[in-house]
C-alpha positions as CSV (number, residue, x, y, z in Angstrom):
1,X,-23.0,-18.8,-31.1
2,X,-26.1,-20.2,-33.0
3,X,-26.0,-24.0,-33.2
4,X,-26.1,-24.0,-37.1
5,X,-22.8,-21.9,-37.0
6,X,-21.2,-24.3,-34.7
7,X,-22.4,-27.2,-36.8
8,X,-20.8,-25.6,-39.8
9,X,-17.5,-25.2,-38.1
10,X,-17.4,-28.9,-37.3
11,X,-18.5,-29.8,-40.7
12,X,-15.6,-27.6,-42.1
13,X,-13.2,-29.3,-39.9
14,X,-12.2,-26.2,-38.1
15,X,-9.6,-26.7,-35.2
16,X,-12.1,-26.4,-32.3
17,X,-12.4,-28.2,-29.0
18,X,-15.9,-29.1,-27.9
19,X,-16.3,-29.1,-24.0
20,X,-19.4,-30.6,-22.4
21,X,-20.0,-28.9,-19.1
22,X,-22.9,-31.1,-18.0
23,X,-22.8,-33.5,-15.1
24,X,-21.5,-37.1,-15.5
25,X,-25.0,-38.8,-15.6
26,X,-26.0,-36.3,-18.4
27,X,-22.7,-37.0,-20.2
28,X,-23.4,-40.8,-20.1
29,X,-26.7,-40.5,-22.0
30,X,-25.3,-38.8,-25.2
31,X,-22.9,-36.1,-26.3
32,X,-21.4,-34.3,-29.3
33,X,-18.8,-36.8,-30.7
34,X,-15.2,-36.0,-29.8
35,X,-16.2,-33.6,-27.0
36,X,-14.1,-33.3,-23.8
37,X,-16.1,-33.7,-20.5
38,X,-15.4,-31.1,-17.8
39,X,-18.4,-30.6,-15.6
40,X,-19.1,-26.9,-14.8
41,X,-18.3,-27.4,-11.2
42,X,-14.7,-28.5,-12.1
43,X,-14.0,-26.1,-15.0
44,X,-12.0,-23.6,-13.0
45,X,-9.6,-26.3,-11.8
46,X,-9.5,-28.6,-14.8
47,X,-9.4,-26.2,-17.8
48,X,-5.9,-24.9,-17.1
49,X,-4.7,-28.7,-17.1
50,X,-6.7,-30.0,-20.0
51,X,-7.2,-27.1,-22.4
52,X,-4.8,-24.7,-24.2
53,X,-5.6,-20.9,-23.8
54,X,-5.0,-20.2,-27.5
55,X,-7.3,-22.9,-28.8
56,X,-10.8,-22.3,-30.1
57,X,-13.3,-23.8,-27.5
58,X,-17.0,-24.4,-27.8
59,X,-18.9,-25.2,-24.7
60,X,-22.2,-26.8,-24.4
61,X,-24.8,-28.1,-21.8
62,X,-28.4,-29.2,-22.0
63,X,-30.0,-25.8,-22.8
64,X,-27.1,-23.2,-22.9
65,X,-27.1,-21.6,-19.4
66,X,-24.3,-23.6,-17.9
67,X,-22.2,-23.3,-21.1
68,X,-22.5,-19.5,-21.0
69,X,-21.4,-19.4,-17.4
70,X,-18.5,-21.8,-18.3
71,X,-17.5,-19.4,-21.2
72,X,-17.3,-16.5,-18.8
73,X,-15.2,-18.6,-16.3
74,X,-12.7,-19.5,-19.1
75,X,-12.6,-15.9,-20.2
76,X,-11.6,-14.9,-16.6
77,X,-8.8,-17.6,-16.7
78,X,-7.4,-16.0,-19.8
79,X,-8.9,-18.2,-22.5
80,X,-9.4,-15.9,-25.5
81,X,-11.5,-17.8,-28.2
82,X,-14.3,-19.2,-26.2
83,X,-18.0,-19.7,-27.4
84,X,-21.1,-21.4,-26.1
85,X,-23.8,-23.2,-28.2
86,X,-27.0,-21.1,-28.0
87,X,-29.6,-23.6,-26.8
88,X,-27.2,-26.1,-25.8
89,X,-27.7,-29.6,-27.0
90,X,-31.3,-28.8,-27.7
91,X,-30.3,-26.1,-30.2
92,X,-27.6,-28.4,-31.6
93,X,-30.2,-31.2,-32.2
94,X,-32.8,-29.0,-33.4
95,X,-30.3,-27.6,-36.0
96,X,-29.6,-31.2,-37.1
97,X,-26.3,-31.7,-35.3
98,X,-25.3,-35.3,-34.6
99,X,-24.9,-37.0,-31.2
100,X,-23.1,-40.1,-30.0
101,X,-24.1,-42.4,-27.3
């Protein structure tokens, strides 16, 4: 999903959970405020315990590749409303999305 569309969802207050699939050292630098951290390598095991299949989920990583892979993984696990941010955090920042440290 294009970053401006995801930013608009957040600004409207849509009921969506942001999931950061980057590694711990990346998460420690900065992230989208309120995001849940589940590294891609742990997603298959952690998602069923930490996320609800019916909720809207937006995954992101640094540039978009890992988030797209994560979205496919969640779809395999039965999560129906999963998106990834095109361009990852780079796309988010370039579209004016805020970060927290």
